[in-house]
PDBQT receptor file of N, H, CA, C and O in Angstrom, charges set to zero:
ATOM      1  N   MET A   1       0.845  -1.172   0.000  1.00  0.00    +0.000 N 
ATOM      2  CA  MET A   1       0.000   0.000   0.000  1.00  0.00    +0.000 C 
ATOM      3  C   MET A   1       0.893   1.239   0.000  1.00  0.00    +0.000 C 
ATOM      4  O   MET A   1       1.903   1.284   0.703  1.00  0.00    +0.000 OA
ATOM      5  N   GLY A   2       0.518   2.239  -0.790  1.00  0.00    +0.000 N 
ATOM      6  H   GLY A   2      -0.302   2.203  -1.362  1.00  0.00    +0.000 HD
ATOM      7  CA  GLY A   2       1.287   3.470  -0.890  1.00  0.00    +0.000 C 
ATOM      8  C   GLY A   2       1.051   4.395   0.289  1.00  0.00    +0.000 C 
ATOM      9  O   GLY A   2       0.148   4.174   1.095  1.00  0.00    +0.000 OA
ATOM     10  N   TRP A   3       1.839   5.395   0.380  1.00  0.00    +0.000 N 
ATOM     11  H   TRP A   3       2.573   5.575  -0.275  1.00  0.00    +0.000 HD
ATOM     12  CA  TRP A   3       1.702   6.359   1.467  1.00  0.00    +0.000 C 
ATOM     13  C   TRP A   3       0.880   7.547   1.011  1.00  0.00    +0.000 C 
ATOM     14  O   TRP A   3       0.754   7.803  -0.186  1.00  0.00    +0.000 OA
ATOM     15  N   SER A   4       0.331   8.260   1.953  1.00  0.00    +0.000 N 
ATOM     16  H   SER A   4       0.433   8.052   2.926  1.00  0.00    +0.000 HD
ATOM     17  CA  SER A   4      -0.449   9.444   1.619  1.00  0.00    +0.000 C 
ATOM     18  C   SER A   4      -0.185  10.520   2.661  1.00  0.00    +0.000 C 
ATOM     19  O   SER A   4       0.284  10.245   3.766  1.00  0.00    +0.000 OA
ATOM     20  N   TYR A   5      -0.497  11.744   2.280  1.00  0.00    +0.000 N 
ATOM     21  H   TYR A   5      -0.878  11.967   1.383  1.00  0.00    +0.000 HD
ATOM     22  CA  TYR A   5      -0.349  12.876   3.178  1.00  0.00    +0.000 C 
ATOM     23  C   TYR A   5      -1.448  13.872   2.847  1.00  0.00    +0.000 C 
ATOM     24  O   TYR A   5      -1.739  14.124   1.678  1.00  0.00    +0.000 OA
ATOM     25  N   ARG A   6      -2.051  14.431   3.876  1.00  0.00    +0.000 N 
ATOM     26  H   ARG A   6      -1.814  14.226   4.826  1.00  0.00    +0.000 HD
ATOM     27  CA  ARG A   6      -3.066  15.446   3.660  1.00  0.00    +0.000 C 
ATOM     28  C   ARG A   6      -3.072  16.394   4.845  1.00  0.00    +0.000 C 
ATOM     29  O   ARG A   6      -3.125  15.967   5.998  1.00  0.00    +0.000 OA
ATOM     30  N   LYS A   7      -3.019  17.669   4.552  1.00  0.00    +0.000 N 
ATOM     31  H   LYS A   7      -2.977  18.016   3.615  1.00  0.00    +0.000 HD
ATOM     32  CA  LYS A   7      -3.083  18.706   5.576  1.00  0.00    +0.000 C 
ATOM     33  C   LYS A   7      -3.999  19.792   5.067  1.00  0.00    +0.000 C 
ATOM     34  O   LYS A   7      -3.890  20.202   3.912  1.00  0.00    +0.000 OA
ATOM     35  N   SER A   8      -4.901  20.266   5.908  1.00  0.00    +0.000 N 
ATOM     36  H   SER A   8      -4.990  19.933   6.847  1.00  0.00    +0.000 HD
ATOM     37  CA  SER A   8      -5.862  21.291   5.535  1.00  0.00    +0.000 C 
ATOM     38  C   SER A   8      -5.681  22.489   6.463  1.00  0.00    +0.000 C 
ATOM     39  O   SER A   8      -5.638  22.346   7.684  1.00  0.00    +0.000 OA
ATOM     40  N   ILE A   9      -5.578  23.668   5.862  1.00  0.00    +0.000 N 
ATOM     41  H   ILE A   9      -5.613  23.785   4.869  1.00  0.00    +0.000 HD
ATOM     42  CA  ILE A   9      -5.442  24.907   6.625  1.00  0.00    +0.000 C 
ATOM     43  C   ILE A   9      -6.665  25.768   6.331  1.00  0.00    +0.000 C 
ATOM     44  O   ILE A   9      -6.929  26.116   5.180  1.00  0.00    +0.000 OA
ATOM     45  N   LYS A  10      -7.416  26.109   7.392  1.00  0.00    +0.000 N 
ATOM     46  H   LYS A  10      -7.203  25.825   8.326  1.00  0.00    +0.000 HD
ATOM     47  CA  LYS A  10      -8.645  26.888   7.212  1.00  0.00    +0.000 C 
ATOM     48  C   LYS A  10      -8.442  28.323   7.682  1.00  0.00    +0.000 C 
ATOM     49  O   LYS A  10      -7.806  28.576   8.705  1.00  0.00    +0.000 OA
ATOM     50  N   LYS A  11      -8.989  29.244   6.922  1.00  0.00    +0.000 N 
ATOM     51  H   LYS A  11      -9.506  29.038   6.090  1.00  0.00    +0.000 HD
ATOM     52  CA  LYS A  11      -8.978  30.664   7.278  1.00  0.00    +0.000 C 
ATOM     53  C   LYS A  11     -10.319  31.239   6.834  1.00  0.00    +0.000 C 
ATOM     54  O   LYS A  11     -10.465  31.650   5.683  1.00  0.00    +0.000 OA
ATOM     55  N   GLY A  12     -11.296  31.270   7.734  1.00  0.00    +0.000 N 
ATOM     56  H   GLY A  12     -11.177  30.936   8.669  1.00  0.00    +0.000 HD
ATOM     57  CA  GLY A  12     -12.638  31.733   7.387  1.00  0.00    +0.000 C 
ATOM     58  C   GLY A  12     -13.275  30.773   6.391  1.00  0.00    +0.000 C 
ATOM     59  O   GLY A  12     -13.231  29.561   6.601  1.00  0.00    +0.000 OA
ATOM     60  N   PRO A  13     -13.870  31.284   5.306  1.00  0.00    +0.000 N 
ATOM     61  CA  PRO A  13     -14.516  30.409   4.326  1.00  0.00    +0.000 C 
ATOM     62  C   PRO A  13     -13.524  29.780   3.340  1.00  0.00    +0.000 C 
ATOM     63  O   PRO A  13     -13.922  28.985   2.490  1.00  0.00    +0.000 OA
ATOM     64  N   PHE A  14     -12.248  30.127   3.446  1.00  0.00    +0.000 N 
ATOM     65  H   PHE A  14     -11.924  30.773   4.137  1.00  0.00    +0.000 HD
ATOM     66  CA  PHE A  14     -11.233  29.631   2.507  1.00  0.00    +0.000 C 
ATOM     67  C   PHE A  14     -10.457  28.488   3.146  1.00  0.00    +0.000 C 
ATOM     68  O   PHE A  14     -10.116  28.551   4.327  1.00  0.00    +0.000 OA
ATOM     69  N   ARG A  15     -10.176  27.445   2.374  1.00  0.00    +0.000 N 
ATOM     70  H   ARG A  15     -10.453  27.393   1.415  1.00  0.00    +0.000 HD
ATOM     71  CA  ARG A  15      -9.418  26.300   2.859  1.00  0.00    +0.000 C 
ATOM     72  C   ARG A  15      -8.320  25.963   1.867  1.00  0.00    +0.000 C 
ATOM     73  O   ARG A  15      -8.572  25.877   0.665  1.00  0.00    +0.000 OA
ATOM     74  N   LEU A  16      -7.118  25.774   2.353  1.00  0.00    +0.000 N 
ATOM     75  H   LEU A  16      -6.913  25.843   3.329  1.00  0.00    +0.000 HD
ATOM     76  CA  LEU A  16      -5.975  25.372   1.538  1.00  0.00    +0.000 C 
ATOM     77  C   LEU A  16      -5.666  23.920   1.869  1.00  0.00    +0.000 C 
ATOM     78  O   LEU A  16      -5.452  23.581   3.033  1.00  0.00    +0.000 OA
ATOM     79  N   ASN A  17      -5.641  23.054   0.851  1.00  0.00    +0.000 N 
ATOM     80  H   ASN A  17      -5.815  23.329  -0.095  1.00  0.00    +0.000 HD
ATOM     81  CA  ASN A  17      -5.431  21.625   1.040  1.00  0.00    +0.000 C 
ATOM     82  C   ASN A  17      -4.071  21.226   0.478  1.00  0.00    +0.000 C 
ATOM     83  O   ASN A  17      -3.800  21.412  -0.708  1.00  0.00    +0.000 OA
ATOM     84  N   LEU A  18      -3.234  20.683   1.328  1.00  0.00    +0.000 N 
ATOM     85  H   LEU A  18      -3.455  20.532   2.292  1.00  0.00    +0.000 HD
ATOM     86  CA  LEU A  18      -1.912  20.218   0.922  1.00  0.00    +0.000 C 
ATOM     87  C   LEU A  18      -1.929  18.698   0.912  1.00  0.00    +0.000 C 
ATOM     88  O   LEU A  18      -2.359  18.069   1.880  1.00  0.00    +0.000 OA
ATOM     89  N   SER A  19      -1.462  18.111  -0.180  1.00  0.00    +0.000 N 
ATOM     90  H   SER A  19      -1.113  18.622  -0.966  1.00  0.00    +0.000 HD
ATOM     91  CA  SER A  19      -1.432  16.663  -0.271  1.00  0.00    +0.000 C 
ATOM     92  C   SER A  19      -0.192  16.230  -1.048  1.00  0.00    +0.000 C 
ATOM     93  O   SER A  19       0.580  17.061  -1.526  1.00  0.00    +0.000 OA
ATOM     94  N   ARG A  20      -0.020  14.944  -1.162  1.00  0.00    +0.000 N 
ATOM     95  H   ARG A  20      -0.648  14.269  -0.773  1.00  0.00    +0.000 HD
ATOM     96  CA  ARG A  20       1.110  14.404  -1.898  1.00  0.00    +0.000 C 
ATOM     97  C   ARG A  20       1.048  14.801  -3.366  1.00  0.00    +0.000 C 
ATOM     98  O   ARG A  20       2.090  14.959  -4.002  1.00  0.00    +0.000 OA
ATOM     99  N   ARG A  21      -0.146  14.966  -3.914  1.00  0.00    +0.000 N 
ATOM    100  H   ARG A  21      -0.993  14.838  -3.398  1.00  0.00    +0.000 HD
ATOM    101  CA  ARG A  21      -0.310  15.346  -5.328  1.00  0.00    +0.000 C 
ATOM    102  C   ARG A  21      -0.048  16.814  -5.594  1.00  0.00    +0.000 C 
ATOM    103  O   ARG A  21       0.279  17.187  -6.721  1.00  0.00    +0.000 OA
ATOM    104  N   GLY A  22      -0.187  17.657  -4.575  1.00  0.00    +0.000 N 
ATOM    105  H   GLY A  22      -0.453  17.353  -3.660  1.00  0.00    +0.000 HD
ATOM    106  CA  GLY A  22       0.022  19.085  -4.766  1.00  0.00    +0.000 C 
ATOM    107  C   GLY A  22      -0.863  19.907  -3.854  1.00  0.00    +0.000 C 
ATOM    108  O   GLY A  22      -1.282  19.449  -2.791  1.00  0.00    +0.000 OA
ATOM    109  N   VAL A  23      -1.143  21.129  -4.285  1.00  0.00    +0.000 N 
ATOM    110  H   VAL A  23      -0.802  21.501  -5.149  1.00  0.00    +0.000 HD
ATOM    111  CA  VAL A  23      -1.919  22.068  -3.483  1.00  0.00    +0.000 C 
ATOM    112  C   VAL A  23      -3.260  22.332  -4.161  1.00  0.00    +0.000 C 
ATOM    113  O   VAL A  23      -3.313  22.603  -5.361  1.00  0.00    +0.000 OA
ATOM    114  N   GLY A  24      -4.323  22.253  -3.403  1.00  0.00    +0.000 N 
ATOM    115  H   GLY A  24      -4.280  22.033  -2.428  1.00  0.00    +0.000 HD
ATOM    116  CA  GLY A  24      -5.655  22.582  -3.884  1.00  0.00    +0.000 C 
ATOM    117  C   GLY A  24      -6.278  23.599  -2.944  1.00  0.00    +0.000 C 
ATOM    118  O   GLY A  24      -5.738  23.870  -1.872  1.00  0.00    +0.000 OA
ATOM    119  N   HIS A  25      -7.400  24.157  -3.335  1.00  0.00    +0.000 N 
ATOM    120  H   HIS A  25      -7.839  23.937  -4.206  1.00  0.00    +0.000 HD
ATOM    121  CA  HIS A  25      -8.066  25.106  -2.461  1.00  0.00    +0.000 C 
ATOM    122  C   HIS A  25      -9.574  25.005  -2.645  1.00  0.00    +0.000 C 
ATOM    123  O   HIS A  25     -10.067  24.521  -3.664  1.00  0.00    +0.000 OA
ATOM    124  N   SER A  26     -10.286  25.474  -1.633  1.00  0.00    +0.000 N 
ATOM    125  H   SER A  26      -9.885  25.868  -0.806  1.00  0.00    +0.000 HD
ATOM    126  CA  SER A  26     -11.736  25.483  -1.716  1.00  0.00    +0.000 C 
ATOM    127  C   SER A  26     -12.262  26.701  -0.980  1.00  0.00    +0.000 C 
ATOM    128  O   SER A  26     -11.583  27.284  -0.135  1.00  0.00    +0.000 OA
ATOM    129  N   TRP A  27     -13.500  27.074  -1.324  1.00  0.00    +0.000 N 
ATOM    130  H   TRP A  27     -14.052  26.600  -2.010  1.00  0.00    +0.000 HD
ATOM    131  CA  TRP A  27     -14.139  28.233  -0.741  1.00  0.00    +0.000 C 
ATOM    132  C   TRP A  27     -15.594  27.902  -0.485  1.00  0.00    +0.000 C 
ATOM    133  O   TRP A  27     -16.255  27.306  -1.336  1.00  0.00    +0.000 OA
ATOM    134  N   GLY A  28     -16.096  28.275   0.664  1.00  0.00    +0.000 N 
ATOM    135  H   GLY A  28     -15.560  28.759   1.355  1.00  0.00    +0.000 HD
ATOM    136  CA  GLY A  28     -17.503  28.054   0.962  1.00  0.00    +0.000 C 
ATOM    137  C   GLY A  28     -17.734  27.800   2.436  1.00  0.00    +0.000 C 
ATOM    138  O   GLY A  28     -16.895  28.113   3.280  1.00  0.00    +0.000 OA
ATOM    139  N   ASN A  29     -18.891  27.225   2.727  1.00  0.00    +0.000 N 
ATOM    140  H   ASN A  29     -19.572  26.970   2.041  1.00  0.00    +0.000 HD
ATOM    141  CA  ASN A  29     -19.260  26.915   4.101  1.00  0.00    +0.000 C 
ATOM    142  C   ASN A  29     -19.749  25.478   4.168  1.00  0.00    +0.000 C 
ATOM    143  O   ASN A  29     -19.487  24.687   3.262  1.00  0.00    +0.000 OA
ATOM    144  N   ARG A  30     -20.465  25.135   5.247  1.00  0.00    +0.000 N 
ATOM    145  H   ARG A  30     -20.678  25.778   5.983  1.00  0.00    +0.000 HD
ATOM    146  CA  ARG A  30     -20.958  23.764   5.401  1.00  0.00    +0.000 C 
ATOM    147  C   ARG A  30     -21.931  23.350   4.302  1.00  0.00    +0.000 C 
ATOM    148  O   ARG A  30     -21.920  22.199   3.864  1.00  0.00    +0.000 OA
ATOM    149  N   LEU A  31     -22.768  24.277   3.857  1.00  0.00    +0.000 N 
ATOM    150  H   LEU A  31     -22.776  25.211   4.212  1.00  0.00    +0.000 HD
ATOM    151  CA  LEU A  31     -23.808  23.937   2.894  1.00  0.00    +0.000 C 
ATOM    152  C   LEU A  31     -23.314  23.943   1.455  1.00  0.00    +0.000 C 
ATOM    153  O   LEU A  31     -23.625  23.022   0.699  1.00  0.00    +0.000 OA
ATOM    154  N   PHE A  32     -22.560  24.948   1.062  1.00  0.00    +0.000 N 
ATOM    155  H   PHE A  32     -22.308  25.695   1.677  1.00  0.00    +0.000 HD
ATOM    156  CA  PHE A  32     -22.098  25.091  -0.321  1.00  0.00    +0.000 C 
ATOM    157  C   PHE A  32     -20.581  25.236  -0.335  1.00  0.00    +0.000 C 
ATOM    158  O   PHE A  32     -20.024  25.988   0.465  1.00  0.00    +0.000 OA
ATOM    159  N   ARG A  33     -19.909  24.525  -1.234  1.00  0.00    +0.000 N 
ATOM    160  H   ARG A  33     -20.361  23.915  -1.884  1.00  0.00    +0.000 HD
ATOM    161  CA  ARG A  33     -18.458  24.621  -1.325  1.00  0.00    +0.000 C 
ATOM    162  C   ARG A  33     -18.014  24.415  -2.768  1.00  0.00    +0.000 C 
ATOM    163  O   ARG A  33     -18.531  23.541  -3.464  1.00  0.00    +0.000 OA
ATOM    164  N   ILE A  34     -17.063  25.217  -3.212  1.00  0.00    +0.000 N 
ATOM    165  H   ILE A  34     -16.644  25.927  -2.647  1.00  0.00    +0.000 HD
ATOM    166  CA  ILE A  34     -16.442  25.062  -4.529  1.00  0.00    +0.000 C 
ATOM    167  C   ILE A  34     -14.994  24.672  -4.291  1.00  0.00    +0.000 C 
ATOM    168  O   ILE A  34     -14.272  25.351  -3.561  1.00  0.00    +0.000 OA
ATOM    169  N   THR A  35     -14.573  23.579  -4.909  1.00  0.00    +0.000 N 
ATOM    170  H   THR A  35     -15.159  23.027  -5.502  1.00  0.00    +0.000 HD
ATOM    171  CA  THR A  35     -13.245  23.031  -4.688  1.00  0.00    +0.000 C 
ATOM    172  C   THR A  35     -12.470  22.993  -5.991  1.00  0.00    +0.000 C 
ATOM    173  O   THR A  35     -13.014  22.642  -7.039  1.00  0.00    +0.000 OA
ATOM    174  N   HIS A  36     -11.198  23.355  -5.923  1.00  0.00    +0.000 N 
ATOM    175  H   HIS A  36     -10.756  23.640  -5.072  1.00  0.00    +0.000 HD
ATOM    176  CA  HIS A  36     -10.276  23.230  -7.052  1.00  0.00    +0.000 C 
ATOM    177  C   HIS A  36      -9.149  22.335  -6.559  1.00  0.00    +0.000 C 
ATOM    178  O   HIS A  36      -8.336  22.758  -5.737  1.00  0.00    +0.000 OA
ATOM    179  N   SER A  37      -9.094  21.103  -7.052  1.00  0.00    +0.000 N 
ATOM    180  H   SER A  37      -9.754  20.759  -7.719  1.00  0.00    +0.000 HD
ATOM    181  CA  SER A  37      -8.136  20.131  -6.538  1.00  0.00    +0.000 C 
ATOM    182  C   SER A  37      -6.755  20.342  -7.149  1.00  0.00    +0.000 C 
ATOM    183  O   SER A  37      -6.584  21.122  -8.086  1.00  0.00    +0.000 OA
ATOM    184  N   ALA A  38      -5.786  19.637  -6.604  1.00  0.00    +0.000 N 
ATOM    185  H   ALA A  38      -5.925  19.003  -5.843  1.00  0.00    +0.000 HD
ATOM    186  CA  ALA A  38      -4.402  19.770  -7.047  1.00  0.00    +0.000 C 
ATOM    187  C   ALA A  38      -4.221  19.323  -8.497  1.00  0.00    +0.000 C 
ATOM    188  O   ALA A  38      -3.327  19.815  -9.184  1.00  0.00    +0.000 OA
ATOM    189  N   ASP A  39      -5.047  18.408  -8.964  1.00  0.00    +0.000 N 
ATOM    190  H   ASP A  39      -5.773  18.007  -8.406  1.00  0.00    +0.000 HD
ATOM    191  CA  ASP A  39      -4.901  17.931 -10.347  1.00  0.00    +0.000 C 
ATOM    192  C   ASP A  39      -5.776  18.704 -11.340  1.00  0.00    +0.000 C 
ATOM    193  O   ASP A  39      -5.877  18.311 -12.503  1.00  0.00    +0.000 OA
ATOM    194  N   GLY A  40      -6.414  19.803 -10.894  1.00  0.00    +0.000 N 
ATOM    195  H   GLY A  40      -6.332  20.122  -9.949  1.00  0.00    +0.000 HD
ATOM    196  CA  GLY A  40      -7.132  20.679 -11.805  1.00  0.00    +0.000 C 
ATOM    197  C   GLY A  40      -8.639  20.476 -11.875  1.00  0.00    +0.000 C 
ATOM    198  O   GLY A  40      -9.319  21.225 -12.576  1.00  0.00    +0.000 OA
ATOM    199  N   ARG A  41      -9.182  19.484 -11.168  1.00  0.00    +0.000 N 
ATOM    200  H   ARG A  41      -8.629  18.876 -10.599  1.00  0.00    +0.000 HD
ATOM    201  CA  ARG A  41     -10.627  19.271 -11.184  1.00  0.00    +0.000 C 
ATOM    202  C   ARG A  41     -11.325  20.317 -10.329  1.00  0.00    +0.000 C 
ATOM    203  O   ARG A  41     -10.813  20.727  -9.288  1.00  0.00    +0.000 OA
ATOM    204  N   ARG A  42     -12.499  20.743 -10.780  1.00  0.00    +0.000 N 
ATOM    205  H   ARG A  42     -12.915  20.410 -11.626  1.00  0.00    +0.000 HD
ATOM    206  CA  ARG A  42     -13.320  21.681 -10.017  1.00  0.00    +0.000 C 
ATOM    207  C   ARG A  42     -14.635  21.006  -9.680  1.00  0.00    +0.000 C 
ATOM    208  O   ARG A  42     -15.244  20.358 -10.532  1.00  0.00    +0.000 OA
ATOM    209  N   THR A  43     -15.080  21.159  -8.419  1.00  0.00    +0.000 N 
ATOM    210  H   THR A  43     -14.585  21.685  -7.727  1.00  0.00    +0.000 HD
ATOM    211  CA  THR A  43     -16.283  20.492  -7.955  1.00  0.00    +0.000 C 
ATOM    212  C   THR A  43     -17.134  21.463  -7.143  1.00  0.00    +0.000 C 
ATOM    213  O   THR A  43     -16.623  22.225  -6.322  1.00  0.00    +0.000 OA
ATOM    214  N   LEU A  44     -18.444  21.421  -7.389  1.00  0.00    +0.000 N 
ATOM    215  H   LEU A  44     -18.860  20.803  -8.057  1.00  0.00    +0.000 HD
ATOM    216  CA  LEU A  44     -19.414  22.153  -6.597  1.00  0.00    +0.000 C 
ATOM    217  C   LEU A  44     -20.118  21.146  -5.695  1.00  0.00    +0.000 C 
ATOM    218  O   LEU A  44     -20.642  20.142  -6.177  1.00  0.00    +0.000 OA
ATOM    219  N   SER A  45     -20.133  21.407  -4.391  1.00  0.00    +0.000 N 
ATOM    220  H   SER A  45     -19.707  22.223  -4.000  1.00  0.00    +0.000 HD
ATOM    221  CA  SER A  45     -20.757  20.499  -3.427  1.00  0.00    +0.000 C 
ATOM    222  C   SER A  45     -21.864  21.218  -2.679  1.00  0.00    +0.000 C 
ATOM    223  O   SER A  45     -21.700  22.365  -2.265  1.00  0.00    +0.000 OA
ATOM    224  N   VAL A  46     -22.994  20.538  -2.506  1.00  0.00    +0.000 N 
ATOM    225  H   VAL A  46     -23.127  19.606  -2.842  1.00  0.00    +0.000 HD
ATOM    226  CA  VAL A  46     -24.106  21.039  -1.702  1.00  0.00    +0.000 C 
ATOM    227  C   VAL A  46     -24.414  19.956  -0.673  1.00  0.00    +0.000 C 
ATOM    228  O   VAL A  46     -24.707  18.814  -1.030  1.00  0.00    +0.000 OA
ATOM    229  N   ASN A  47     -24.346  20.321   0.608  1.00  0.00    +0.000 N 
ATOM    230  H   ASN A  47     -24.109  21.248   0.899  1.00  0.00    +0.000 HD
ATOM    231  CA  ASN A  47     -24.587  19.378   1.698  1.00  0.00    +0.000 C 
ATOM    232  C   ASN A  47     -25.802  19.842   2.492  1.00  0.00    +0.000 C 
ATOM    233  O   ASN A  47     -25.824  20.955   3.018  1.00  0.00    +0.000 OA
ATOM    234  N   LEU A  48     -26.803  18.987   2.575  1.00  0.00    +0.000 N 
ATOM    235  H   LEU A  48     -26.785  18.083   2.148  1.00  0.00    +0.000 HD
ATOM    236  CA  LEU A  48     -28.039  19.320   3.275  1.00  0.00    +0.000 C 
ATOM    237  C   LEU A  48     -28.122  18.550   4.585  1.00  0.00    +0.000 C 
ATOM    238  O   LEU A  48     -27.495  17.500   4.721  1.00  0.00    +0.000 OA
ATOM    239  N   PRO A  49     -28.880  19.051   5.548  1.00  0.00    +0.000 N 
ATOM    240  CA  PRO A  49     -29.061  18.330   6.808  1.00  0.00    +0.000 C 
ATOM    241  C   PRO A  49     -29.665  16.946   6.568  1.00  0.00    +0.000 C 
ATOM    242  O   PRO A  49     -30.419  16.744   5.616  1.00  0.00    +0.000 OA
ATOM    243  N   GLY A  50     -29.331  16.011   7.429  1.00  0.00    +0.000 N 
ATOM    244  H   GLY A  50     -28.718  16.175   8.202  1.00  0.00    +0.000 HD
ATOM    245  CA  GLY A  50     -29.854  14.661   7.315  1.00  0.00    +0.000 C 
ATOM    246  C   GLY A  50     -28.977  13.754   6.469  1.00  0.00    +0.000 C 
ATOM    247  O   GLY A  50     -29.377  12.630   6.163  1.00  0.00    +0.000 OA
ATOM    248  N   GLY A  51     -27.790  14.213   6.082  1.00  0.00    +0.000 N 
ATOM    249  H   GLY A  51     -27.465  15.126   6.331  1.00  0.00    +0.000 HD
ATOM    250  CA  GLY A  51     -26.862  13.371   5.335  1.00  0.00    +0.000 C 
ATOM    251  C   GLY A  51     -27.022  13.427   3.828  1.00  0.00    +0.000 C 
ATOM    252  O   GLY A  51     -26.345  12.683   3.118  1.00  0.00    +0.000 OA
ATOM    253  N   PHE A  52     -27.887  14.278   3.321  1.00  0.00    +0.000 N 
ATOM    254  H   PHE A  52     -28.437  14.882   3.899  1.00  0.00    +0.000 HD
ATOM    255  CA  PHE A  52     -28.067  14.385   1.875  1.00  0.00    +0.000 C 
ATOM    256  C   PHE A  52     -27.014  15.312   1.291  1.00  0.00    +0.000 C 
ATOM    257  O   PHE A  52     -26.732  16.372   1.849  1.00  0.00    +0.000 OA
ATOM    258  N   HIS A  53     -26.437  14.910   0.172  1.00  0.00    +0.000 N 
ATOM    259  H   HIS A  53     -26.666  14.048  -0.280  1.00  0.00    +0.000 HD
ATOM    260  CA  HIS A  53     -25.456  15.760  -0.485  1.00  0.00    +0.000 C 
ATOM    261  C   HIS A  53     -25.534  15.578  -1.997  1.00  0.00    +0.000 C 
ATOM    262  O   HIS A  53     -26.013  14.562  -2.501  1.00  0.00    +0.000 OA
ATOM    263  N   TRP A  54     -25.052  16.590  -2.697  1.00  0.00    +0.000 N 
ATOM    264  H   TRP A  54     -24.663  17.415  -2.288  1.00  0.00    +0.000 HD
ATOM    265  CA  TRP A  54     -25.044  16.600  -4.165  1.00  0.00    +0.000 C 
ATOM    266  C   TRP A  54     -23.716  17.180  -4.609  1.00  0.00    +0.000 C 
ATOM    267  O   TRP A  54     -23.271  18.198  -4.078  1.00  0.00    +0.000 OA
ATOM    268  N   ARG A  55     -23.077  16.538  -5.582  1.00  0.00    +0.000 N 
ATOM    269  H   ARG A  55     -23.438  15.711  -6.013  1.00  0.00    +0.000 HD
ATOM    270  CA  ARG A  55     -21.808  17.022  -6.112  1.00  0.00    +0.000 C 
ATOM    271  C   ARG A  55     -21.868  17.061  -7.619  1.00  0.00    +0.000 C 
ATOM    272  O   ARG A  55     -22.422  16.165  -8.255  1.00  0.00    +0.000 OA
ATOM    273  N   LYS A  56     -21.297  18.100  -8.184  1.00  0.00    +0.000 N 
ATOM    274  H   LYS A  56     -20.846  18.828  -7.668  1.00  0.00    +0.000 HD
ATOM    275  CA  LYS A  56     -21.221  18.227  -9.637  1.00  0.00    +0.000 C 
ATOM    276  C   LYS A  56     -19.793  18.586 -10.003  1.00  0.00    +0.000 C 
ATOM    277  O   LYS A  56     -19.240  19.572  -9.514  1.00  0.00    +0.000 OA
ATOM    278  N   HIS A  57     -19.205  17.775 -10.866  1.00  0.00    +0.000 N 
ATOM    279  H   HIS A  57     -19.654  16.975 -11.263  1.00  0.00    +0.000 HD
ATOM    280  CA  HIS A  57     -17.865  18.067 -11.369  1.00  0.00    +0.000 C 
ATOM    281  C   HIS A  57     -18.013  19.085 -12.489  1.00  0.00    +0.000 C 
ATOM    282  O   HIS A  57     -18.673  18.829 -13.496  1.00  0.00    +0.000 OA
ATOM    283  N   LEU A  58     -17.404  20.218 -12.304  1.00  0.00    +0.000 N 
ATOM    284  H   LEU A  58     -16.867  20.427 -11.486  1.00  0.00    +0.000 HD
ATOM    285  CA  LEU A  58     -17.460  21.283 -13.290  1.00  0.00    +0.000 C 
ATOM    286  C   LEU A  58     -16.371  21.054 -14.333  1.00  0.00    +0.000 C 
ATOM    287  O   LEU A  58     -15.342  20.446 -14.039  1.00  0.00    +0.000 OA
ATOM    288  N   SER A  59     -16.595  21.532 -15.530  1.00  0.00    +0.000 N 
ATOM    289  H   SER A  59     -17.431  22.025 -15.769  1.00  0.00    +0.000 HD
ATOM    290  CA  SER A  59     -15.596  21.329 -16.584  1.00  0.00    +0.000 C 
ATOM    291  C   SER A  59     -14.316  22.073 -16.210  1.00  0.00    +0.000 C 
ATOM    292  O   SER A  59     -14.355  23.218 -15.758  1.00  0.00    +0.000 OA
ATOM    293  N   SER A  60     -13.198  21.410 -16.404  1.00  0.00    +0.000 N 
ATOM    294  H   SER A  60     -13.166  20.480 -16.771  1.00  0.00    +0.000 HD
ATOM    295  CA  SER A  60     -11.922  22.053 -16.123  1.00  0.00    +0.000 C 
ATOM    296  C   SER A  60     -11.515  22.878 -17.323  1.00  0.00    +0.000 C 
ATOM    297  O   SER A  60     -11.955  22.621 -18.443  1.00  0.00    +0.000 OA
ATOM    298  N   ARG A  61     -10.690  23.850 -17.093  1.00  0.00    +0.000 N 
ATOM    299  H   ARG A  61     -10.332  24.059 -16.183  1.00  0.00    +0.000 HD
ATOM    300  CA  ARG A  61     -10.235  24.723 -18.179  1.00  0.00    +0.000 C 
ATOM    301  C   ARG A  61      -9.292  23.973 -19.078  1.00  0.00    +0.000 C 
ATOM    302  O   ARG A  61      -8.376  23.296 -18.612  1.00  0.00    +0.000 OA
ATOM    303  N   SER A  62      -9.519  24.094 -20.378  1.00  0.00    +0.000 N 
ATOM    304  H   SER A  62     -10.263  24.644 -20.757  1.00  0.00    +0.000 HD
ATOM    305  CA  SER A  62      -8.615  23.433 -21.324  1.00  0.00    +0.000 C 
ATOM    306  C   SER A  62      -7.428  24.339 -21.574  1.00  0.00    +0.000 C 
ATOM    307  O   SER A  62      -7.569  25.553 -21.727  1.00  0.00    +0.000 OA
ATOM    308  N   ARG A  63      -6.259  23.729 -21.610  1.00  0.00    +0.000 N 
ATOM    309  H   ARG A  63      -6.144  22.744 -21.485  1.00  0.00    +0.000 HD
ATOM    310  CA  ARG A  63      -5.040  24.491 -21.831  1.00  0.00    +0.000 C 
ATOM    311  C   ARG A  63      -4.504  24.183 -23.215  1.00  0.00    +0.000 C 
ATOM    312  O   ARG A  63      -4.352  23.018 -23.583  1.00  0.00    +0.000 OA
ATOM    313  N   SER A  64      -4.217  25.226 -23.981  1.00  0.00    +0.000 N 
ATOM    314  H   SER A  64      -4.341  26.172 -23.682  1.00  0.00    +0.000 HD
ATOM    315  CA  SER A  64      -3.736  25.032 -25.349  1.00  0.00    +0.000 C 
ATOM    316  C   SER A  64      -2.246  25.167 -25.423  1.00  0.00    +0.000 C 
ATOM    317  O   SER A  64      -1.667  25.034 -26.502  1.00  0.00    +0.000 OA
TER     318      SER A  64
């Protein structure tokens, strides 16, 4: 099994995520959050009371 590392630094609604793959960041609160991962994926998350959640992977920017 490989090794992993993850560290999250929070400052208000902004979160910086450090991992073995690189640096990602997210912005939002408990209910709504937009995440940009270290590998370039963007995700919109909606979390509702009672354990219900919805996630949508947003299109990543194409680089020419």
